[in-house]
Chimera marker file (.cmm) of the C-alpha trace (Angstrom):
<marker_set name="trace">
<marker id="1" x="-20.328" y="-71.263" z="3.112" r="1" g="1" b="0" radius="0.5"/>
<marker id="2" x="-18.202" y="-69.472" z="5.694" r="1" g="1" b="0" radius="0.5"/>
<marker id="3" x="-19.878" y="-66.859" z="7.790" r="1" g="1" b="0" radius="0.5"/>
<marker id="4" x="-18.375" y="-63.500" z="7.894" r="1" g="1" b="0" radius="0.5"/>
<marker id="5" x="-16.652" y="-62.341" z="11.010" r="1" g="1" b="0" radius="0.5"/>
<marker id="6" x="-18.048" y="-58.898" z="12.111" r="1" g="1" b="0" radius="0.5"/>
<marker id="7" x="-15.944" y="-56.941" z="14.445" r="1" g="1" b="0" radius="0.5"/>
<marker id="8" x="-17.665" y="-54.185" z="16.398" r="1" g="1" b="0" radius="0.5"/>
<marker id="9" x="-15.314" y="-51.747" z="17.993" r="1" g="1" b="0" radius="0.5"/>
<marker id="10" x="-16.803" y="-49.608" z="20.745" r="1" g="1" b="0" radius="0.5"/>
<marker id="11" x="-15.362" y="-46.302" z="21.896" r="1" g="1" b="0" radius="0.5"/>
<marker id="12" x="-16.119" y="-44.534" z="25.132" r="1" g="1" b="0" radius="0.5"/>
<marker id="13" x="-17.387" y="-41.128" z="24.214" r="1" g="1" b="0" radius="0.5"/>
<marker id="14" x="-18.400" y="-38.267" z="26.469" r="1" g="1" b="0" radius="0.5"/>
<marker id="15" x="-21.733" y="-36.851" z="25.502" r="1" g="1" b="0" radius="0.5"/>
<marker id="16" x="-21.529" y="-33.150" z="24.530" r="1" g="1" b="0" radius="0.5"/>
<marker id="17" x="-22.246" y="-30.935" z="27.455" r="1" g="1" b="0" radius="0.5"/>
<marker id="18" x="-22.186" y="-33.790" z="29.979" r="1" g="1" b="0" radius="0.5"/>
<marker id="19" x="-20.477" y="-33.400" z="33.393" r="1" g="1" b="0" radius="0.5"/>
<marker id="20" x="-17.218" y="-35.250" z="33.846" r="1" g="1" b="0" radius="0.5"/>
<marker id="21" x="-18.863" y="-36.814" z="36.917" r="1" g="1" b="0" radius="0.5"/>
<marker id="22" x="-21.572" y="-38.453" z="34.671" r="1" g="1" b="0" radius="0.5"/>
<marker id="23" x="-20.896" y="-41.998" z="33.429" r="1" g="1" b="0" radius="0.5"/>
<marker id="24" x="-19.974" y="-42.005" z="29.816" r="1" g="1" b="0" radius="0.5"/>
<marker id="25" x="-21.694" y="-44.042" z="27.228" r="1" g="1" b="0" radius="0.5"/>
<marker id="26" x="-20.097" y="-46.502" z="24.774" r="1" g="1" b="0" radius="0.5"/>
<marker id="27" x="-20.589" y="-45.790" z="21.233" r="1" g="1" b="0" radius="0.5"/>
<marker id="28" x="-19.709" y="-48.018" z="18.169" r="1" g="1" b="0" radius="0.5"/>
<marker id="29" x="-16.693" y="-46.468" z="16.478" r="1" g="1" b="0" radius="0.5"/>
<marker id="30" x="-15.902" y="-48.984" z="13.736" r="1" g="1" b="0" radius="0.5"/>
<marker id="31" x="-17.340" y="-51.979" z="11.938" r="1" g="1" b="0" radius="0.5"/>
<marker id="32" x="-15.065" y="-54.390" z="10.119" r="1" g="1" b="0" radius="0.5"/>
<marker id="33" x="-16.127" y="-57.381" z="8.153" r="1" g="1" b="0" radius="0.5"/>
<marker id="34" x="-13.709" y="-60.329" z="7.670" r="1" g="1" b="0" radius="0.5"/>
<marker id="35" x="-13.838" y="-63.642" z="5.921" r="1" g="1" b="0" radius="0.5"/>
<marker id="36" x="-16.594" y="-62.851" z="3.504" r="1" g="1" b="0" radius="0.5"/>
<marker id="37" x="-16.283" y="-62.787" z="-0.404" r="1" g="1" b="0" radius="0.5"/>
<marker id="38" x="-19.815" y="-63.397" z="-1.593" r="1" g="1" b="0" radius="0.5"/>
<marker id="39" x="-21.781" y="-60.755" z="0.208" r="1" g="1" b="0" radius="0.5"/>
<marker id="40" x="-20.809" y="-57.102" z="-0.060" r="1" g="1" b="0" radius="0.5"/>
<marker id="41" x="-19.645" y="-55.550" z="3.307" r="1" g="1" b="0" radius="0.5"/>
<marker id="42" x="-22.438" y="-52.934" z="3.073" r="1" g="1" b="0" radius="0.5"/>
<marker id="43" x="-25.046" y="-55.725" z="2.893" r="1" g="1" b="0" radius="0.5"/>
<marker id="44" x="-23.655" y="-57.413" z="5.915" r="1" g="1" b="0" radius="0.5"/>
<marker id="45" x="-23.747" y="-54.096" z="7.830" r="1" g="1" b="0" radius="0.5"/>
<marker id="46" x="-27.406" y="-53.668" z="6.726" r="1" g="1" b="0" radius="0.5"/>
<marker id="47" x="-28.348" y="-57.242" z="7.820" r="1" g="1" b="0" radius="0.5"/>
<marker id="48" x="-26.521" y="-56.638" z="11.152" r="1" g="1" b="0" radius="0.5"/>
<marker id="49" x="-28.727" y="-53.758" z="11.849" r="1" g="1" b="0" radius="0.5"/>
<marker id="50" x="-26.207" y="-51.499" z="13.521" r="1" g="1" b="0" radius="0.5"/>
<marker id="51" x="-24.200" y="-48.454" z="12.383" r="1" g="1" b="0" radius="0.5"/>
<marker id="52" x="-21.184" y="-46.531" z="13.606" r="1" g="1" b="0" radius="0.5"/>
<marker id="53" x="-22.521" y="-44.129" z="16.308" r="1" g="1" b="0" radius="0.5"/>
<marker id="54" x="-24.917" y="-46.505" z="17.747" r="1" g="1" b="0" radius="0.5"/>
<marker id="55" x="-24.991" y="-47.113" z="21.535" r="1" g="1" b="0" radius="0.5"/>
<marker id="56" x="-23.324" y="-50.296" z="22.656" r="1" g="1" b="0" radius="0.5"/>
<marker id="57" x="-24.632" y="-52.366" z="25.476" r="1" g="1" b="0" radius="0.5"/>
<marker id="58" x="-23.484" y="-55.782" z="26.772" r="1" g="1" b="0" radius="0.5"/>
<marker id="59" x="-26.326" y="-57.399" z="24.729" r="1" g="1" b="0" radius="0.5"/>
<marker id="60" x="-25.287" y="-55.788" z="21.373" r="1" g="1" b="0" radius="0.5"/>
<marker id="61" x="-23.023" y="-58.564" z="20.198" r="1" g="1" b="0" radius="0.5"/>
<marker id="62" x="-25.581" y="-61.208" z="20.674" r="1" g="1" b="0" radius="0.5"/>
<marker id="63" x="-28.297" y="-59.043" z="19.084" r="1" g="1" b="0" radius="0.5"/>
<marker id="64" x="-26.225" y="-58.464" z="15.994" r="1" g="1" b="0" radius="0.5"/>
<marker id="65" x="-25.239" y="-62.218" z="15.784" r="1" g="1" b="0" radius="0.5"/>
<marker id="66" x="-28.875" y="-63.129" z="15.977" r="1" g="1" b="0" radius="0.5"/>
<marker id="67" x="-29.858" y="-60.719" z="13.225" r="1" g="1" b="0" radius="0.5"/>
<marker id="68" x="-27.158" y="-62.156" z="10.989" r="1" g="1" b="0" radius="0.5"/>
<marker id="69" x="-28.091" y="-65.710" z="11.712" r="1" g="1" b="0" radius="0.5"/>
<marker id="70" x="-31.838" y="-64.932" z="11.086" r="1" g="1" b="0" radius="0.5"/>
<marker id="71" x="-30.891" y="-63.492" z="7.752" r="1" g="1" b="0" radius="0.5"/>
<marker id="72" x="-30.177" y="-67.163" z="6.569" r="1" g="1" b="0" radius="0.5"/>
<marker id="73" x="-27.311" y="-65.860" z="4.336" r="1" g="1" b="0" radius="0.5"/>
<marker id="74" x="-24.399" y="-67.366" z="6.035" r="1" g="1" b="0" radius="0.5"/>
<link id1="1" id2="2" r="1" g="1" b="0" radius="0.2"/>
<link id1="2" id2="3" r="1" g="1" b="0" radius="0.2"/>
<link id1="3" id2="4" r="1" g="1" b="0" radius="0.2"/>
<link id1="4" id2="5" r="1" g="1" b="0" radius="0.2"/>
<link id1="5" id2="6" r="1" g="1" b="0" radius="0.2"/>
<link id1="6" id2="7" r="1" g="1" b="0" radius="0.2"/>
<link id1="7" id2="8" r="1" g="1" b="0" radius="0.2"/>
<link id1="8" id2="9" r="1" g="1" b="0" radius="0.2"/>
<link id1="9" id2="10" r="1" g="1" b="0" radius="0.2"/>
<link id1="10" id2="11" r="1" g="1" b="0" radius="0.2"/>
<link id1="11" id2="12" r="1" g="1" b="0" radius="0.2"/>
<link id1="12" id2="13" r="1" g="1" b="0" radius="0.2"/>
<link id1="13" id2="14" r="1" g="1" b="0" radius="0.2"/>
<link id1="14" id2="15" r="1" g="1" b="0" radius="0.2"/>
<link id1="15" id2="16" r="1" g="1" b="0" radius="0.2"/>
<link id1="16" id2="17" r="1" g="1" b="0" radius="0.2"/>
<link id1="17" id2="18" r="1" g="1" b="0" radius="0.2"/>
<link id1="18" id2="19" r="1" g="1" b="0" radius="0.2"/>
<link id1="19" id2="20" r="1" g="1" b="0" radius="0.2"/>
<link id1="20" id2="21" r="1" g="1" b="0" radius="0.2"/>
<link id1="21" id2="22" r="1" g="1" b="0" radius="0.2"/>
<link id1="22" id2="23" r="1" g="1" b="0" radius="0.2"/>
<link id1="23" id2="24" r="1" g="1" b="0" radius="0.2"/>
<link id1="24" id2="25" r="1" g="1" b="0" radius="0.2"/>
<link id1="25" id2="26" r="1" g="1" b="0" radius="0.2"/>
<link id1="26" id2="27" r="1" g="1" b="0" radius="0.2"/>
<link id1="27" id2="28" r="1" g="1" b="0" radius="0.2"/>
<link id1="28" id2="29" r="1" g="1" b="0" radius="0.2"/>
<link id1="29" id2="30" r="1" g="1" b="0" radius="0.2"/>
<link id1="30" id2="31" r="1" g="1" b="0" radius="0.2"/>
<link id1="31" id2="32" r="1" g="1" b="0" radius="0.2"/>
<link id1="32" id2="33" r="1" g="1" b="0" radius="0.2"/>
<link id1="33" id2="34" r="1" g="1" b="0" radius="0.2"/>
<link id1="34" id2="35" r="1" g="1" b="0" radius="0.2"/>
<link id1="35" id2="36" r="1" g="1" b="0" radius="0.2"/>
<link id1="36" id2="37" r="1" g="1" b="0" radius="0.2"/>
<link id1="37" id2="38" r="1" g="1" b="0" radius="0.2"/>
<link id1="38" id2="39" r="1" g="1" b="0" radius="0.2"/>
<link id1="39" id2="40" r="1" g="1" b="0" radius="0.2"/>
<link id1="40" id2="41" r="1" g="1" b="0" radius="0.2"/>
<link id1="41" id2="42" r="1" g="1" b="0" radius="0.2"/>
<link id1="42" id2="43" r="1" g="1" b="0" radius="0.2"/>
<link id1="43" id2="44" r="1" g="1" b="0" radius="0.2"/>
<link id1="44" id2="45" r="1" g="1" b="0" radius="0.2"/>
<link id1="45" id2="46" r="1" g="1" b="0" radius="0.2"/>
<link id1="46" id2="47" r="1" g="1" b="0" radius="0.2"/>
<link id1="47" id2="48" r="1" g="1" b="0" radius="0.2"/>
<link id1="48" id2="49" r="1" g="1" b="0" radius="0.2"/>
<link id1="49" id2="50" r="1" g="1" b="0" radius="0.2"/>
<link id1="50" id2="51" r="1" g="1" b="0" radius="0.2"/>
<link id1="51" id2="52" r="1" g="1" b="0" radius="0.2"/>
<link id1="52" id2="53" r="1" g="1" b="0" radius="0.2"/>
<link id1="53" id2="54" r="1" g="1" b="0" radius="0.2"/>
<link id1="54" id2="55" r="1" g="1" b="0" radius="0.2"/>
<link id1="55" id2="56" r="1" g="1" b="0" radius="0.2"/>
<link id1="56" id2="57" r="1" g="1" b="0" radius="0.2"/>
<link id1="57" id2="58" r="1" g="1" b="0" radius="0.2"/>
<link id1="58" id2="59" r="1" g="1" b="0" radius="0.2"/>
<link id1="59" id2="60" r="1" g="1" b="0" radius="0.2"/>
<link id1="60" id2="61" r="1" g="1" b="0" radius="0.2"/>
<link id1="61" id2="62" r="1" g="1" b="0" radius="0.2"/>
<link id1="62" id2="63" r="1" g="1" b="0" radius="0.2"/>
<link id1="63" id2="64" r="1" g="1" b="0" radius="0.2"/>
<link id1="64" id2="65" r="1" g="1" b="0" radius="0.2"/>
<link id1="65" id2="66" r="1" g="1" b="0" radius="0.2"/>
<link id1="66" id2="67" r="1" g="1" b="0" radius="0.2"/>
<link id1="67" id2="68" r="1" g="1" b="0" radius="0.2"/>
<link id1="68" id2="69" r="1" g="1" b="0" radius="0.2"/>
<link id1="69" id2="70" r="1" g="1" b="0" radius="0.2"/>
<link id1="70" id2="71" r="1" g="1" b="0" radius="0.2"/>
<link id1="71" id2="72" r="1" g="1" b="0" radius="0.2"/>
<link id1="72" id2="73" r="1" g="1" b="0" radius="0.2"/>
<link id1="73" id2="74" r="1" g="1" b="0" radius="0.2"/>
</marker_set>
């Protein structure tokens, strides 16, 4: 079985009311699922454990990949 390719697109978003001198946080703006026909996209997103609007850190891609691998569905 081919594993789906999950694309996490982050967006730099200024927090409401924050000063422009304050470092902005990266926020997940979009999730795309490619290369999967057996598992619905909504199920893959659930297994990935991340939603649009979530904070994104340098560790996020590895954490999402580990959750998908631990699901033993791909």
